[in-house]
C-alpha positions, 0 to 999 in steps of 0.5 A: 780791462777786457782780456788776458791779452789787454795791455791794461791788465796784468796776469799772474798764475796761482798754482791750483786756479783754473786760469790766470787771475786778471789785476786791475793797476791797484794790483786788486784781483779784477772780478769777472762781470756780465753786462747787463743793459741792453745793447750790442755787448748784453751778456758779454763778460768783462773784467773790472777794477773792483774799485770802479764805482759801480762795483756792485750791481744796480738795481735801477736808477733810483740807486744811481740817483742815491749814489749821486746824493750820498756824493753830494752829502760828502762834498757838503760834510767835507767843506763844513768840516773845513769850516769847522777847522778854520773856527778852531784854528782862529779860537785857539788863536784867541785862546793863546792871545787871551793866555798872554793877556792874563799872564801880563796881568798877572805880571803887572799884579806882582809888580804893584805887590812888590811895589807895595811891599818894598814902599812899606819896607821903605817906610819902616825903616 
């Protein structure tokens, strides 16, 4: 998306603006940027999507490396989160099974008590 002639962008006119605004596919206003790296396009302006990974100016290679490190950490945290969710699901199943066992045990105890009381009632008759 480099100009208003581009087929990849849309323009909308807004009343008192100096000119039409450029919009990306996300229907967000595309900021006007300037090419800063050395090369034939240095100094030229272009419109870029605000969701572009390097929306903010990158000062040096260390900034890029830091961004890569953060992305890696996010992926690791997502993987750890999935493992923890699996563990929670397993514990939930175990908890349900334990509760059912305890309920069955209580039912057995109640049955034994009922049998003892009924035997005592028969003995006293």
